[in-house]
N, C-alpha and C positions, 0 to 999 in steps of 0.2 A: 505492498500499498505506499502510496507518496506521500509522503507529509506537508503539511502546509507549510507555505511558504511564510516569512517575514513579512515579506509583501501581502500576502494576503492577511495574515493576523492583524497587521496594521489598519487594512482599506476594507477589507470581507469581500473581498473580489480578486482574482487573478490579474496582472498586468497584461494579457491579451485577452480580456475581457473588454478592453478600454478601444473605442474604435470611432473612427470620423464620424459613423453615424450617431455615436453615444455618447462624444465627450463632454456635451453641455447637460447631458442628463445625470441626474444622482441615482445614485451613489459614485459614479465615476468621474464625475466632475472633481471633486475633493481631491483628486491626485489629478484630474489633466491640467486645471487651472493653474498649477505650480509647473505644468511641464507640456505648455502646448508647444513647444519646438520639435517635440517626438510626433505631434501630429499634424500640424497645418504647419508650411515651409515659411521660414522664418530669418530675418535680416539681422546679423550681428550690430549693434549699436555701441555698445559700450560694455569694457572688459571689467572695469571696476577700478579706483583707484588703491585701494588699499582696503589691510581686513576691518571687518568691523568691529565697534569696541562691546565689551561686554553689554548680554540683556540687562534691562533695569528689572528687578522683580517687581512684578505685578500683583502679588497675594494680598494684599493690603485693600487694594482697590476692587480686584474681583471681590472682595467681601460689604462692597460698598451697597445700598438699596438708591433705586432710583424709581421716581413715579412714573410709569408709562400710561398712554392710555385705558389700558383693560385692568389698572391696579398696579402696587409695588412689587420690584424684584430684584433680586440681587443680580449685579451688572454680571457675575459668572455664569448664573440662569439665563440669562438672558441673551449671550453670546452664544451658548451653546443650543436654547430653544430655537433660534435666528440663523442660524448654520454658518456662523461666523469662524473663519479660519484663521486670522490676527488679527491684533490689534495692537497699534501703536500711538504712544500721547506723548506730546514734547509741550514744555512748558518752558517760557521766554525763552527759547533755542535751545532748551535739556532736554535730551530725553530721560522723560520719569516712568514709562510703564512700556514694555513690550511682552505682550499675551501671545502664544500661539494654543491651536485647538490642539488636539493629539494625533491628527494626519497632516501637521505642517509645523520643520521643524525654521529654527530662528535664523535668520538670514535666506531664505528660501524666495526666491522669486513668485509671483502671483500674477496673473493677468490682471492688467485695471479696467478693463472694458474700456465703458465712454470715459473714464476720466484719460482715458489716452486723449478725449477733444482737448482738454483743457492743457495738455502739456505740447499739443501741436499749435494750439493759439500761443504760446509763448515762443516759437519760430514764428510764427507770425507777426509778431509784437518785436522780434527782434528783426526782422527783414524789412518791417517798415520805417524801424530807426536806421536802416542801413541804406535807407531810399531805393529801393529795390521793389517793394509792394507798395501799392497805392489801395487802401482801403476802398476808397469812392469810384476805384474804376470798374468797368465790364469785365465780368469774366470772361466773355472773348478775347479782350487782350492778351489773357493769358492761357486762353485754351479756346481758341477758333474752332474748332471741332465741336465745340459745345454749340455751336449757333444754332440748330436746328432743336435743340432739347429745352426744358424746362430752366436750363442756366442762361438763355439766348439772350434776353433781355434783365439778368439782373446784376446787380454789383460785389463785388470781394464783401461789404458790409452785411451786404443780404447774407451770405454767407455764410459771416462768421456769427452773424447774432441766429441764425434759424429761422430766418424769416423770409425763406423763398417759398413761393406760391407753386409747389412741385408733388407733383399727381403721383408718390407713393405714402402706403403706411407701415409704420414700426408692426408689423405683424409676424413677431418672432414665433409662434407655434402655427400658424399656417403654412401647410409643409407645399400648399397650390400657388402661394400667394407668388408677387414680385419681388418681394422679401426673401423668399425662399430662394428666387432666382440670383438674387443680389449674393445671396450666401453663400451660392455655388460658384459663383464668379471672381470670387475673395478666396476659393477654396476652404472654406470654414464646412461646406455640407461636401457629402460624396456625390460626384457624377458632375463635375465643374472641371474647367479645362476650355472648353470649349469658344468661352465669352472672356474676357480681362475684363477686371473693375472699369478702365477708362470708357472702353465699349459700352458699357452696361449703364453706367452713368450718363451718358450721350444719348442715350434712350430715353432716356424719363421724360415725360409730358409737362405741360404746366394748365394749373388752375384756373380757372377766373379769378379775378380780381390782382390789386397791385403787389408787386414783393413788396416786404417789410410792413405791411399792415397787422399780419398776426405772426404770433411765434409757433412757428410747429418744428417739432422735436422731429430731425429727420437726419439718419446717421449719415445718407450719403452727400448729404451738405459737406461734412469733415475730410472726406474722400476724396472730393471735390476740392478742397482748401489744398488736400495733401498735394494734388497734382499743380495748383495755381503756384503754390510756395516752391515744388521743382522750377517749373518753367520760368519762375522770378529771380531765381537764382541761379539757376544752371546746375543743381545737386541734387544727391539721391536725400529722398526723408533722414534714411537711416544716420548719413553724413551730417546731414541738416542737426537731428537729435545728439547727436554727437558733439558737433561743432558749438550749438547753440543751447544747446541744456545741459547735457549729463558731463563735460567739461567742465566747464566753471562752477556747474552744482557742486565738486568735488564726489559725485556717486559712489558711495562704496562697493557697491554688487554688481554683477552683470543685467544687461541692459538688452534686451530684444524686441522685434515688433514685426509681426506675420505680414508677407507679399504675396501678391497672385501671382500666375504663370510670366507675368513679363517683367517681375519684380517692384511693380508697383506696390507702395507700403497700404495697409490698412489703418491710414491714420485713424479713423473713428474710434477703433476698438482694439485693436491689435499688441499693444506696449505690454511687456512684462517686466516688472519691478520688484526690487524689495519691499517691503512696507515703513522700513526706513530711510529707504530713499527717496522714497515717495513723499514721504513726510517733510524730509529736507526740502524737496521740491515746494512744498507750503509754506514753509520758511521763508524761502526764496521771496515768496507774493507778501507773505505780511512782513518781509522787510522792505518793501516796496521795489523789488525785482533786483536784488543783492545776496550774494552770497558768496560767502569766502573773500570777501571786497571785490568779487567780480559782479561787473553787472550785466545783469540776462537782459534785460530791457527797462524802459527810461519809466522812472516813479510816476510819470502821465499816463505814461500804457497804461499803469496798473491800477491808478487811483479810475479813470475812467470804466478799466473791465468791473473795479467794483460797486464803483458808482453810475454809471451810464447804462445805455438803452433805452426801450421804449417801452413804458410801462402799460401804454393803449395796447400793446401788441401782445403783452403778455397776457394782459387783460381778457384779451379774445382767446386766448389759448387755452386746451383743455389740460394744461396743466396749472391753473391758476389756483385751485385746491391745495397743491403740494407746499406752493408758498402764497397764500393769499395778496402781499402784502412786496413779491419781488417781482425779476425780474432778470432776464440773461444779458449776456454782454460778454462778447468774446471767448464762448464756449463755456463761462463760468455762470452755476446760479447765484443770485443774490436773493438771500433769506429774506429781506428786508426788515432785519436788524443789522446789528454790527456784524455779522458773520457772512460769508457767502464759500462758496462749496462747488467739489465736482462730484459727478455720479455716474456710476455705474451701474448696467444691472447685475442681476444676479448676489446685489447686495455689498456694492465697493461704493466706497466713501472717503473723499477726504474734506476735512471740514475745518475751518479756519475762521478764529475769533480774535479779531484785534485786541478786542476790548479787554478780552482776557490774557491774552497772549500766548492763547493754547492752538497747536493744529494735532488734528485726530485723524490716525488712517486705520478704517475698518477693512476690512478685504475677508470674500467669502464665496461660498459656495452655496447660496440658498439654492433652490431646486428650482423656480417658477422665476423668469426674465424679471419682472414686475409684481410685485406682493403691497397692494395699497395698505394693508394693517403692519408691516413690517416698514414701509417706508414714514409711515407717521410715528410707529415707534423707535425709529433710528433718529428722527430728528428732535425727537423727545429726549432721547438717550444722548447725543448729543450734546446738547444745548444744554444739557446739568451735568454731562461729564466736563463740559469744560468748563464749567464754574465751579467743580467740586477738587481739580488738581490743584 
């Protein structure tokens, strides 16, 4: 009789059970989200600037009680119930707690999903500062072949603020939807390879109405942004991320991004990095665009990101209930209070509260892509935790 491997004891399934067709499904996602490069073609971004410091003991914090919409709960119980994989907390620039689930080791990478959008936006801010990107320019100035698509009369600013009148829905669970075809084009689903990401984006059509009037959360916009940034700079996205973000940031761990058949990066959701490096990225934003005495983006760009954007476009969106006083600017969510954040499906959060000098990273293998009760719980959890530490 063949014995149970250490892998099976830890995860409850064998490694060969994880396939391209199930890697985003529980229970396989608990491993897959830390090892995306074994399943989806991925480009190297950054190897790491050095060894990581020792993890900060989270034991005392885990025993603290928080008040969630459904009642009181310890932090430890909430993290377990909500399928968290890691929690990292910074206070005034110092790491104060590092927690990992039994299925994740400290220092492992984890896919950030749509927090990738917020990271790629910093590349846009850096290229704007270099004079290579004009947010008010038409998309077609950079991607002429988009002329017959929804992007044909949109501006880069519309793309940055998710305000393109584009005819596609984020139908994560519909295998027959255009979104499923989109995932095939990025090689995230089986059956891809006949159509690349850029080809797919240029087939998307327009909705009635004006660009800029409504916030529409559509991931293809950020993949189009990635192509725009490559055309504006003459550099590939992995190189831009290395040069403009992770080198000046001094990231300690490795960073990768998934790519399609032509090497086009999944700018909207494909970045994997460690929780601590994501927290360092958040701390750079809290510091107005500076890390390790290196300026990644102008302070004015950060100020616009956390204070600009159209309240009217947000209020017309189906995201209004997430943050009733919120806005969206440059791929970042404003909560309407002091805090702002990046959010990814399956429970990824980067939460920055300048008022309490706190940065919080939560990474997760939450089974459903989007779950409203977990979103409400996480917003309450993050707000209380930022005041608690």
